[in-house]
C-alpha positions as CSV (number, residue, x, y, z in Angstrom):
1,M,78.7,118.1,107.2
2,T,82.1,116.5,107.4
3,R,85.0,117.9,109.4
4,N,88.6,117.8,108.7
5,L,90.6,115.4,110.8
6,S,93.6,116.7,112.7
7,F,97.1,115.4,112.1
8,R,96.9,113.5,115.4
9,E,93.6,111.9,114.5
10,I,94.9,110.8,111.1
11,S,98.1,109.5,112.8
12,E,96.1,107.5,115.3
13,A,93.9,106.1,112.5
14,N,96.9,105.1,110.5
15,H,98.6,103.5,113.5
16,E,95.5,101.5,114.2
17,S,95.5,100.4,110.6
18,L,99.1,99.2,111.0
19,L,98.3,97.3,114.2
20,A,95.3,95.7,112.5
21,Y,97.4,94.7,109.5
22,L,100.1,93.1,111.7
23,E,97.4,91.2,113.7
24,R,95.8,89.9,110.5
25,L,99.2,88.7,109.3
26,R,99.9,87.0,112.6
27,A,96.5,85.3,112.5
28,A,96.9,84.1,108.9
29,G,100.5,83.1,109.2
30,P,102.2,84.8,106.2
31,K,105.2,86.9,106.8
32,L,105.6,90.6,106.1
33,P,106.4,91.5,102.5
34,S,110.1,91.8,102.2
35,G,113.0,92.0,99.8
36,G,115.5,89.6,101.4
37,A,115.9,90.4,105.1
38,V,114.4,93.9,104.9
39,V,110.7,94.6,105.3
40,N,109.2,96.3,102.3
41,K,107.8,99.4,104.0
42,A,106.2,100.7,100.8
43,A,104.1,97.5,100.5
44,V,103.1,97.6,104.2
45,A,102.1,101.2,103.9
46,R,100.1,100.6,100.8
47,A,98.3,97.7,102.4
48,C,97.5,100.0,105.4
49,G,96.4,103.0,103.4
50,F,99.1,105.5,104.2
51,A,102.3,106.8,102.8
52,R,105.7,105.0,103.2
53,E,107.2,108.2,104.6
54,T,105.1,107.7,107.7
55,F,107.6,105.2,108.9
56,Q,110.3,108.0,108.8
57,Q,108.1,110.8,110.1
58,D,106.7,109.1,113.1
59,P,109.1,106.8,115.1
60,R,106.1,105.0,116.6
61,F,105.3,103.4,113.3
62,A,108.8,102.2,112.7
63,A,108.9,100.8,116.3
64,T,105.6,99.0,115.8
65,L,106.8,97.5,112.5
66,S,110.0,96.4,114.1
67,A,108.1,94.8,117.0
68,G,105.8,93.1,114.5
69,T,108.6,91.5,112.6
70,G,110.0,89.5,115.5
71,P,109.2,86.0,116.4
């Protein structure tokens, strides 16, 4: 029998997915998908398996992405 995950559990899993994605990019060398100087959040969210709106709904995701785009 499967149980439904809580919002917090889903959020944690999505955040771990984002962290893993950023780490894979750092290890491989390519930059985040972008359009000019702005990170393409839709492409990042798609690669991580969650909705783009997550970056707006949870400030932790936006902060993690900002931290991951620096040098």
